[in-house]
N, C-alpha and C positions, 0 to 999 in steps of 0.2 A: 523457445520463446522467440517470437519475431516481432519487431517493432510495428510492422504494418498490420499485425493481427492482435495487438495487445492494447489493453486499457490499464493504466496504473490507478489503483484504488487505495487511498491513504485513509485509514479509519481512526478517527478520534485522537489525533496527536495534539492534545489541547493543553492550554496554559495552566489550568488548575489541577490537571491530572498528571502531567509529566513529572513534576517534582517528586511524586510518590513512586515513580516507576524505577525498577532496578535497571541500571544501564541506560537510562533515558538519554544521556548526552550522545552516546554512540548510536542509538536508534534514531534520534533526531538527525544526526549528521548523515546517516545512511539514507534516510528519507530525503534529505536535501540533495544528495548525489543522484538519487533516482529521479527526483523532480527535474533537476537540470538536464539529465540525459533524456527524459521524456520530452521536455520542451525542445531540445535540439533535434530530436529524431521524429517529432510529430506524433508522439504517442498521447492520446487524450488522457487527461487526469481528472479523476473524481475524488473529492475530499469530503469525508463526513465529519460532522461535529455533533456529538451526543449532548443534548440539552445544554447548549452554549451559555444560557443564562446562569447555570450553576457551575459548569466546568470551563467556561471561557471559550474563546475562539482558538483556532489552530495556533500553536506556539509561534512566537514572534520570529524565531530563526527561520521558519518556513514561509512566512508571509510574503517576502519578496519574490518567491518562486511559484506563487499561485496564480500569476497572470494567465488568463485563459482557462483556468481550471473551473470545473463545475463544483461548487460547494453546496452540500446538502445538509440541512439540519435534520436530526433524527431524534426519536424518543425510544424506539425499539432498540434493544441490544443488537439484534441482527438487522443490518441495513436493508436486507432483501424483504423484510416485513413492512417497510415503509411504502405507502401507496405510490406507485409509479416508479419506484427505484429500479426494479429489474428492467422495466420497459426503457428507462433512460439509458441503462447500460447497453441494452440490445440496440438502441438507436445508433450507436457508433459502428455497428456492423463488424465487430471484432470479437472473436470467440474466446480469447485468452484474457484472464484477469490476473494481474500481478498485484498481490495483496500485501499490505503492510499495516502496522498500526499498534494501538494500545486499547485495551489489554488483550494479549494474545488468547487468554483462556475465556474471555467473555465476549466482547464485541467483535473482535477479529474472528474468533472461532465460530460464533453464531452466523456472522456474515459469510464466512467461507463455506459453512455447511449449506446455507441457503443458495449460494452461487453454484455449488456442485449440484444441488437438487434442481436448479434451474437449467442445468446443462452446460455451464461454462467450464472451460479448461482452467484450472486454478493452480497458480504457483504462489506459495507463501514465502515472503522474503524474511528468513529467520533473523538476520542481523539488523533488520529494520522494524522489528516487532518485539514488544516486551510486555511484561506484567509487573505487578508490585513485588512478586517473589519469583526467583528462578524456577522453583518447583511448578508454579502455576503456568509459567511460560512454556516449560518443557511438556507439561500435560496438554496444553493447547496445541503445540506443534505435533505431538504424537497422535492426538485424536484426529486432527486434520489429515495427517499422513494416512491414517487407517481408513479414512473415507475417500481417499483418492487424490488429495492435493500433493503436488510436488513441493518439497521443501528446498529452497534455493537461497543464495546469498546475493547481496547487492552487486558484487562483481560478476557473478554468473549472468545476472539480468543484463547489465550494461554490455558485456562482451557478446552475449547472444543477440541483443538488439543491434549491435554494430556489425556483426557477421564477419568482418574482415578488417585487416590493418591497411594502412596506406591511403586512407580517404581523409577528406577534410573533417568529417564527423569524428573519425578516430583521433585525429590530431587535436581536435577541440575538446574531446572528452577524456583523453589520456590523463590529464592532471587529476581527474576524479578517481581514477583507479590506481594511481601510483602511490 
């Protein structure tokens, strides 16, 4: 994963959905860390919100970190089925999508499968993605792995984006991974 080749895609981490998600606090915190790293390193961010009238906007804890992000409302479970979505991702000119979100076995899974079908390199951040039950989360991770997604962690992403120690970016982001 390279910062200059990546887009961070955060799927449906929403106010009325998160309380029902297993391990939501940890997943939200890992999304926060990824958003901060993306902002620092110039990685474009796309955030989806599935039917926000019913599920609310992105959780309040992430709102301060969405400056500059592209926020897209969707009605399809798989974001790639939304008109113009794939074209919007391609417009960044970056072949890697770093995928996170809720629920791993529904919207994250279907979005990931669509991204793979569209030819993107896909890394799913396991500790920044969850479902209502651990079994559903694990099934979503397994299926995406079977279809060619890499399963990674927040720290893997941050350190690979950084590439090396001893830089201003490394010093600035070190508190996120300690």
